[in-house]
C-alpha positions as CSV (number, residue, x, y, z in Angstrom):
1,X,0.0,0.0,0.0
2,X,1.7,3.2,-1.2
3,X,-0.8,5.9,-0.4
4,X,-4.3,6.4,0.9
5,X,-6.7,8.3,-1.2
6,X,-9.9,10.3,-0.8
7,X,-13.0,9.8,-2.9
8,X,-11.8,12.5,-5.4
9,X,-8.5,10.8,-5.9
10,X,-6.3,13.2,-3.9
11,X,-3.8,11.9,-1.5
12,X,-4.7,12.0,2.2
13,X,-1.9,13.4,4.3
14,X,-2.9,12.0,7.6
15,X,0.2,10.8,9.4
16,X,1.5,12.9,12.3
17,X,5.1,12.2,13.4
18,X,5.7,12.8,17.1
19,X,9.2,12.8,18.7
20,X,11.0,14.5,21.5
21,X,13.5,16.1,19.0
22,X,14.1,16.2,15.3
23,X,17.2,16.3,13.2
24,X,17.2,20.1,13.2
25,X,17.3,20.1,17.0
26,X,20.1,17.6,17.7
27,X,22.3,15.2,15.7
28,X,21.6,12.0,17.6
29,X,21.2,8.7,15.9
30,X,17.5,8.4,16.7
31,X,16.8,11.8,15.1
32,X,18.9,11.1,12.0
33,X,17.0,7.8,11.6
34,X,13.6,9.4,12.1
35,X,14.5,12.1,9.5
36,X,14.8,9.4,6.8
37,X,11.4,8.1,7.6
38,X,9.8,11.6,7.9
39,X,11.3,12.6,4.5
40,X,9.9,9.4,2.9
41,X,6.4,9.9,4.4
42,X,6.5,13.5,3.1
43,X,7.6,12.4,-0.4
44,X,4.9,9.7,-0.4
45,X,2.3,12.4,0.3
46,X,1.0,10.9,3.5
47,X,2.8,13.1,6.1
48,X,0.4,15.6,7.6
49,X,2.9,17.2,10.0
50,X,5.5,16.6,12.7
51,X,5.4,17.9,16.2
52,X,7.7,17.7,19.3
53,X,6.3,15.6,22.1
54,X,6.5,18.5,24.5
55,X,4.1,20.5,22.4
56,X,1.4,17.8,22.4
57,X,-1.5,17.8,24.8
58,X,-4.8,16.0,25.0
59,X,-6.6,18.8,23.2
60,X,-4.2,18.5,20.3
61,X,-4.7,14.7,20.2
62,X,-8.5,15.0,20.4
63,X,-8.5,17.4,17.5
64,X,-6.4,15.0,15.4
65,X,-7.7,11.6,16.6
66,X,-8.8,10.8,13.0
67,X,-5.1,11.0,12.0
68,X,-2.5,8.2,12.3
69,X,0.5,8.8,14.5
70,X,4.0,7.6,14.2
71,X,5.8,8.1,17.5
72,X,9.6,8.1,18.0
73,X,11.2,8.9,21.3
74,X,8.3,10.1,23.6
75,X,9.8,11.1,27.0
76,X,8.1,14.4,26.5
77,X,4.6,13.0,26.2
78,X,2.6,13.4,29.4
79,X,0.9,10.4,31.1
80,X,-2.4,11.9,30.1
81,X,-1.3,11.9,26.4
82,X,-0.1,8.3,26.6
83,X,-3.5,7.2,28.1
84,X,-5.4,9.2,25.4
85,X,-3.4,7.7,22.6
86,X,-3.7,4.2,23.9
87,X,-7.5,4.5,24.2
88,X,-8.5,6.6,21.2
89,X,-5.8,6.7,18.4
90,X,-4.1,4.6,15.8
91,X,-0.3,4.8,16.3
92,X,2.9,3.1,15.4
93,X,5.7,3.1,17.9
94,X,9.2,3.6,16.4
95,X,11.4,2.3,19.2
96,X,15.0,3.4,19.5
97,X,15.8,2.1,23.0
98,X,13.8,0.6,25.9
99,X,11.1,2.9,27.2
100,X,9.2,0.0,28.8
101,X,11.9,0.2,31.5
102,X,11.8,3.0,34.1
103,X,15.5,3.6,33.5
104,X,15.3,3.0,29.7
105,X,18.2,0.5,30.2
106,X,17.8,-3.2,31.0
107,X,21.5,-3.9,31.3
108,X,21.4,-4.4,35.1
109,X,19.1,-7.4,34.8
110,X,20.0,-11.1,33.9
111,X,19.3,-11.7,30.2
112,X,17.8,-8.2,30.1
113,X,14.6,-9.5,31.7
114,X,13.3,-6.7,33.8
115,X,11.3,-7.2,37.1
116,X,7.7,-6.3,36.8
117,X,8.1,-3.5,39.3
118,X,10.4,-1.7,36.8
119,X,8.2,-2.1,33.8
120,X,6.2,1.0,32.6
121,X,4.1,2.1,29.7
122,X,2.6,-1.4,29.2
123,X,-0.7,-0.3,27.8
124,X,0.9,2.2,25.5
125,X,3.0,-0.6,23.9
126,X,0.1,-3.1,24.0
127,X,-2.3,-0.8,22.1
128,X,0.1,0.3,19.4
129,X,-0.6,-1.0,15.9
130,X,3.0,-2.1,15.8
131,X,6.1,-1.6,17.9
132,X,9.0,-1.3,15.4
133,X,12.3,-2.5,16.7
134,X,15.7,-2.1,15.0
135,X,17.4,-5.5,15.3
136,X,16.5,-9.1,16.2
137,X,18.1,-8.7,19.6
138,X,16.2,-5.5,20.2
139,X,12.9,-7.2,19.4
140,X,13.8,-10.3,21.6
141,X,14.4,-8.0,24.6
142,X,10.9,-6.6,24.1
143,X,9.4,-10.0,23.5
144,X,11.0,-11.5,26.6
145,X,9.7,-8.6,28.7
146,X,6.3,-7.8,27.2
147,X,5.4,-10.8,25.1
148,X,3.1,-8.8,22.8
149,X,2.2,-9.9,19.3
150,X,2.6,-6.4,17.7
151,X,6.4,-6.4,17.8
152,X,8.3,-6.1,14.5
153,X,11.9,-5.8,13.4
154,X,13.3,-3.8,10.5
155,X,16.9,-5.1,11.1
156,X,18.8,-1.9,10.8
157,X,19.0,1.9,11.1
158,X,18.5,4.2,8.1
159,X,20.6,6.6,6.0
160,X,19.7,8.9,3.1
161,X,21.0,8.2,-0.4
162,X,23.2,11.3,-0.1
163,X,24.8,9.9,3.1
164,X,25.4,6.5,1.6
165,X,26.9,8.0,-1.6
166,X,29.2,10.2,0.5
167,X,30.3,7.1,2.5
168,X,31.1,5.3,-0.8
169,X,33.2,8.3,-1.8
170,X,35.2,7.9,1.4
171,X,36.1,4.3,0.8
172,X,39.2,5.3,-1.1
173,X,40.7,7.2,1.8
174,X,44.1,5.9,2.9
175,X,44.0,4.1,6.2
176,X,46.3,4.5,9.3
177,X,47.4,1.3,11.1
178,X,45.5,2.5,14.1
179,X,42.2,2.1,15.8
180,X,39.8,4.9,16.5
181,X,38.0,5.5,19.8
182,X,35.1,8.0,19.9
183,X,35.8,10.8,22.3
184,X,32.4,11.3,23.9
185,X,31.3,12.9,27.2
186,X,28.3,10.5,27.3
187,X,29.0,8.0,30.0
188,X,27.1,5.3,28.1
189,X,29.6,5.6,25.3
190,X,32.5,4.5,27.6
191,X,35.4,6.4,26.0
192,X,37.7,5.6,28.9
193,X,36.9,1.9,28.8
194,X,37.5,1.7,25.1
195,X,40.8,3.5,25.5
196,X,41.8,1.1,28.3
197,X,40.9,-1.9,26.1
198,X,43.2,-0.6,23.4
199,X,46.0,-0.1,25.9
200,X,45.6,-3.6,27.4
201,X,46.0,-5.2,24.0
202,X,48.8,-3.0,22.7
203,X,46.6,-1.4,20.1
204,X,47.6,2.0,18.8
205,X,44.6,4.4,18.8
206,X,43.4,7.9,18.5
207,X,40.5,9.7,20.1
208,X,38.3,11.2,17.4
209,X,35.3,13.5,17.6
210,X,33.6,16.1,15.5
211,X,30.3,17.9,15.7
212,X,30.0,17.7,12.0
213,X,28.5,14.4,10.9
214,X,30.4,14.0,7.6
215,X,33.7,15.3,9.1
216,X,33.4,12.6,11.7
217,X,32.8,9.9,9.1
218,X,35.8,11.2,7.1
219,X,38.0,11.0,10.2
220,X,36.7,7.4,10.9
221,X,37.3,6.3,7.3
222,X,41.1,6.8,7.8
223,X,41.4,4.2,10.6
224,X,41.7,0.5,10.3
225,X,39.0,-0.1,12.9
226,X,36.8,1.3,15.6
227,X,36.8,0.2,19.3
228,X,33.4,1.0,20.7
229,X,32.2,0.2,24.2
230,X,28.7,0.8,25.5
231,X,26.8,0.8,28.8
232,X,23.5,-0.5,27.5
233,X,22.3,-3.1,24.9
234,X,22.4,-1.1,21.7
235,X,19.6,-2.0,19.3
236,X,21.6,-1.0,16.2
237,X,24.3,1.6,16.9
238,X,24.6,3.7,13.7
239,X,28.4,4.0,14.2
240,X,28.7,0.2,14.0
241,X,27.2,0.1,10.6
242,X,29.1,3.2,9.5
243,X,32.4,1.6,10.5
244,X,31.6,-1.5,8.5
245,X,30.5,0.6,5.5
246,X,33.8,2.5,5.7
247,X,35.6,-0.9,5.7
248,X,36.8,-0.6,9.3
249,X,37.0,-3.4,11.8
250,X,34.4,-3.0,14.5
251,X,35.5,-4.2,18.0
252,X,32.9,-4.2,20.8
253,X,31.0,-6.3,23.3
254,X,29.0,-8.4,20.9
255,X,26.4,-9.3,23.6
256,X,25.5,-5.6,23.8
257,X,25.4,-4.9,20.0
258,X,22.1,-5.9,18.5
259,X,23.2,-5.4,14.9
260,X,26.2,-7.6,15.4
261,X,23.9,-10.6,15.5
262,X,22.2,-9.8,12.1
263,X,23.1,-12.1,9.2
264,X,24.5,-9.3,7.1
265,X,27.0,-8.0,9.7
266,X,29.9,-9.8,8.0
267,X,29.6,-7.4,5.0
268,X,31.8,-4.4,4.7
269,X,32.6,-1.5,2.3
270,X,30.4,-1.1,-0.8
271,X,28.6,-4.4,-0.2
272,X,27.4,-3.2,3.2
273,X,26.4,0.2,1.8
274,X,24.2,-1.5,-0.8
275,X,22.7,-3.9,1.7
276,X,21.8,-1.0,4.0
277,X,20.2,0.8,1.1
278,X,18.1,-2.3,0.3
279,X,17.1,-2.8,3.9
280,X,16.1,0.8,4.2
281,X,13.9,0.7,1.1
282,X,12.2,-2.5,2.4
283,X,11.7,-1.1,5.9
284,X,10.1,2.1,4.5
285,X,7.5,0.0,2.5
286,X,6.7,-2.0,5.6
287,X,6.3,1.1,7.8
288,X,3.8,2.6,5.3
289,X,1.9,-0.7,5.2
290,X,1.8,-1.0,9.0
291,X,0.5,2.6,9.3
292,X,-2.6,1.6,7.3
293,X,-2.9,-2.1,8.3
294,X,-5.8,-1.4,10.7
């Protein structure tokens, strides 16, 4: 199903995308991922609008309850909005982490199975048309904790054609015989632990960082590999795929990297770029179908 139509043949733009932030606000992985979907929905003629979760109230939802909602990160939605959506609206949850856990991080629990006392937003997940996960491991964690039948997996994150083409152009960059470590103040990115890992194994490394997305990728492309440590089970860290697309080795804790368990993760370079492009196109078709499945 590509588009919905009214009786006079015009396209119905009836999808509202809600998220805490958008790509113009911050440059996080979730926002970059969302932006690909938002752009595709707009190009398909079915995007009505996008709105930050902090700007949404029950009155807004009531006025738009005939619309279909696609919801990314939703920490800014009030409890009243969550209840109203679950009871009155058709919505797709586009999950980037684990917002069924009060801490948004199940790492402290054996096999990532969270005690019932720590589980939140149950009805919000249960009443979604679909909960879209980003890797098989991501979906399994949801399944093990919630057990709902509306859980789906699109296997990967998403990039624009322009980003993928720029990555292809970087494949010719000469590589240093060194590993890269991301220099991040985010404690979950564990820069110190990654650096200590390199030192303990006698690996030469540099700390790399840039606020400019493409400048960061250009820097990464010059290294033989990336050492990446994390403090939570990553559904599909974009930088893992970016490293592989740039023909870099990716060294991390496999048990915490969802995408590392996908059957395509052995690909690299141009082969990985094309596989990512194919998976993105397939996922976008699925998302549009799920939005109008009910």
